[in-house]
C-alpha positions, 0 to 999 in steps of 0.5 A: 366393117374391114380392119382398115375401116375399123383403124380409120374410124378409131383413130383419135385424132380428126381426119379433116375432109379426108374421104374415108371410104376412098382412103379404105379402098386405096389402103386396101388395094394397095395392100393387095396389088403389093401381095399380088404383084410379089406372088406374080414376080415369084410365080414368073421366076418359076415358070420355065427356064426358056420363058425367064428372059421373056419374063424378066421385064415382068419380074421386075415390074411386079416386084418395084410395084409391089415395093411402091404398092407396099410403102403407099399403103403404109404412108396413107395408114399414118395420119398424124402431122399429115402433109397433102403434097406428099400424099398426093406424090405417093399417090401419083407415083403409086398410080404409075408404077400400077399402070406400068406393071398393068400394062408389062403383065398384060402383054403376058396375061394370055400365057399366064394366069397370074399375069392376068390376075396381077394386071386386074390388081394393079389396074383397080389399085390404080384406080383407087389411087386416082380417085383417092386423089381427086377425093383430096382436091 
């Protein structure tokens, strides 16, 4: 059992009809995506100077995605005073940013392995957000 799953299991109040498996997966994918996007942006900045202009949009996409995924993971980890409308909006925003970042990183994936890995993490996070959204109804 992961730490995220353990924390959800030990939450003292009722979480209602929240799909704990989908919630766990989404929090974990958000945290993984945030770390991966941060590392990808850093790797892009470490590429040869002549490549930086070509990677500028990728760097920005990765930094934005890392911030949104980190925030989403933190919002999903808080259950006191839960507001489904806020959760839905945050998940939709995260899925959108992840899709955009994956699209951008995929444009560089054939030249930069870190971009390929990042695109995969973003796609996995987008899917986890969509799955959790669907389970919320």
